[in-house]
C-alpha positions in Angstrom: 40.5 -62.6 -16.1 38.0 -63.2 -13.3 39.7 -60.7 -11.0 39.7 -58.1 -13.8 36.0 -58.8 -14.4 35.2 -58.3 -10.7 37.2 -55.1 -10.5 35.3 -53.7 -13.5 31.9 -54.8 -12.1 32.7 -53.2 -8.7 33.7 -50.0 -10.3 30.5 -49.9 -12.4 28.3 -50.8 -9.3 29.9 -47.9 -7.5 28.9 -45.6 -10.3 32.5 -44.6 -11.2 33.5 -42.5 -12.8 30.8 -39.9 -12.3 29.6 -38.3 -15.5 31.8 -35.4 -16.5 34.5 -36.1 -13.8 38.0 -37.4 -14.0 38.4 -41.2 -13.5 40.9 -41.4 -10.6 40.8 -45.2 -10.6 41.7 -46.1 -14.2 42.7 -49.7 -14.9 43.1 -51.9 -17.9 45.2 -51.8 -20.9 43.6 -48.8 -22.6 43.8 -46.8 -19.3 47.5 -47.6 -19.1 48.3 -47.0 -22.8 49.3 -43.2 -22.4 51.6 -43.9 -19.4 53.2 -46.8 -21.2 53.8 -44.7 -24.3 55.5 -42.1 -22.1 57.7 -44.7 -20.5 58.8 -46.0 -23.9 59.6 -42.5 -25.1 61.7 -41.8 -22.0 63.5 -45.1 -22.4 64.4 -44.2 -26.0 65.6 -40.7 -24.9 67.9 -42.3 -22.3 69.1 -44.9 -24.8 67.7 -47.7 -22.7 66.0 -49.1 -25.8 67.3 -49.5 -29.3 64.0 -49.1 -31.1 60.6 -47.6 -30.5 58.1 -50.3 -29.7 54.3 -50.3 -29.7 52.9 -50.7 -26.2 50.9 -53.8 -27.4 54.3 -55.5 -27.6 54.7 -55.3 -23.8 51.6 -57.4 -23.1 50.6 -61.0 -23.8 47.4 -62.0 -25.6 45.4 -62.5 -22.5 46.3 -59.1 -21.1 45.5 -57.4 -24.4 42.0 -59.0 -24.4 41.0 -57.4 -21.1 38.4 -54.7 -21.4 36.7 -52.7 -18.6 
């Protein structure tokens, strides 16, 4: 959790992302949520998974609690 806090603090100190620009350094659960949803959908299409899961099921409680 400390490493995550330091990453968030460093990003904020650098003034990133700039207002109105794309965040090219996203991290954290919410930043990864769209990509994880896409992975779940592709896995379903390829029959690699038997049921659709919510991305929150992929992470433990500590990881879910991390916020930028």
